[in-house]
Steps between C-alpha positions, in 0.01 A plus 500: 500500500629844407549717808427864422491832683322820393641805679387862475827666592375860491859590415823304527742791546501461879838350590328241719269370228763285325599348834137416584442372147799264515397377846148431376640306204733301728218408739214444251707355211270617219555390141353820362439845650305797368594841636249771414532874549882495538519872417839458330604402150800485270845460655366508857258219419777302329713527814222389734412204279866399470531500882163328556628144468280417201644374173233630262274802479251688287360841578265779407679820592355738754378831360679739733385398847187331369441138407756249388492120514800271540485122466806318634547124481739216578612219266245269668239659273485636148289811440384563145354850464187501284347846552611826659349839572576779744262323742597132471746235391341170394660172406547127543698375798646155449611312814819325388489235777130409482474563126174693538391831355279769649398841367609791719401865474676762712296819540558857606172669410484869428340716769299654212162322485477532121837332450406233756187424296724435198712268715196288585418469129856384430485250786177348367672450164803335666293235682670169409177302548422215735767258378790684663549670835523879510662698778396864487638736762648834583364841593164569336467847659144409592311455824192295579352756738579850626611370843811354329613844384808647669629839379528587133251698297 
């Protein structure tokens, strides 16, 4: 079974974040990790990923301090990217040891409700059907009821 972690980092520039990230990886031993809202891109992202302990990565760059999705994985799985937007990365994850495939979609939804509506249309189109498992996770920037709301606009 593929062990995965979805983490909304809300920024990885804090000097402690890499230490916490590496500790979490050491303890949990995930095969694949999605980091959303890293708030860095380019050379800074390259450096973090290089130091993360993961062999492979794919990312949607942050737009300034907004958005961004990183998918990092170990050689125990193969991740084949099938579709990408500013709000998701979707692909097949093949477990090398168990020789099983699952669809995985890593989401960082826009805080803009109109763009989020487009995301839901994309996700419906990505549905792999009932013959294969689908793991769909991340930050959907949505709440079920107003009591969940903390800060923000």
